[in-house]
Phi, psi and omega in degrees: 000133182298174174235157170227162173276125184228171180236131176237109180051047179086354184250140180278136179219177170261135180227148183285147183211177180257180188298340178266003178089003178272142180302144179250118180239145176244116181056034178079006180235144186245133174293133175226161174232137175279327175223150186294324186228045178260004172072023179234121185251128178238170173234145179222152176295135181302325177285352171263006175257139174236123177294123180270325183211106187293354182296110181301136174257149184293160183306321184286002174303323178245137181275177180307148176204155176261147183293136172261127182295148178300132185302314181290330177297314181296322178296317185291319180300325182292318182293324175298319192290341177171010173084005183289151178289145180301140182285164177274196188296141177308136183250191186290161186277348180217142176276145176284141178294156178303139179081359181283154173278127185264130182230134168245117185233135185216162172224161181217151177206139180258096180120319177053070006281158179176194176299128184234159182208166179225161180223130179229136174235118178247125176246116177231092179059235184279357181258130183233131181239132180236129183235131174228110191234130175272128183250008180074208184288133185193190175238167179298321181296317181297315178299318176299309177301319176295325181300318178299313180303319180297320180300315184293327178294346180268355190230134174310136188289347177277348185275148174284139183222132168251116183253122180265130177214152182260008177261104178290337172299314182296314178298317182299311187282338183259332193236344184240012176071016175297147176278131179275112179273344179218164177063031186300321181292319179293321177298317183293321182290327179286319176302318182293320177298319182284335184293334176273009185228075181297343179262012183256138178223146171258143175217152186279133165232138187291136178279146177061033179243018177087004177288111192313300187290330170292321175296326175296312184293324176298313177301321176296321180292315180289332177296318179299317179295316186291321187261353182054039184224153176242138174214152175230128182234141180241130180242128180235113177274132182259011174114172186301131181076356182263359183076192186221137175264144184242135176233105175287148176216000000 
């Protein structure tokens, strides 16, 4: 079944449609994806969706995904199960080792293929680097892979690094041995870069789940697409009460 680009509460998403580009709803709800390959499938009320581009996109635009329970239902279910307080936003799937540089890397694409951009946040002690880079025409997967490459370029190869991404595709092709059917040169470049960094790991973090730095990386990627611009910002904390210095680059 095809997809179309739609808007949900001001955010562009992918929604199920028929061959004419009309939304397909079951019991008033439409299957949607915030990202094509983050492994998470949602539903939205049809009357909350607006078709942004009725041109049907092929079925393979979005990869396999698991359904995500409705947040209100999950909260109610938890209360019934024992009265425990609802958990906060889902966090990363793995904790970073002590002393590791922390990275959140994300990509965005309008159209898939279409204008693409990446967002990277690097946290290294008191130093924080943010990158918002416009990539021109590309795909979401290209943007996700390139975001990890840009992050590696910011960090000395000898340092331990934990890179969080909401792209299961990226983790699969560079860390789990998945065969890359597309973007083979880019995947090979990233695999080579990671092979020289034995202390670097990629870990999954759920997208659009309220994880602060992942949301920031996503915002930087979307900013690059919307503005067609690239920027790099460095923030240096000088300690409690001393404020923060910002260095554009």
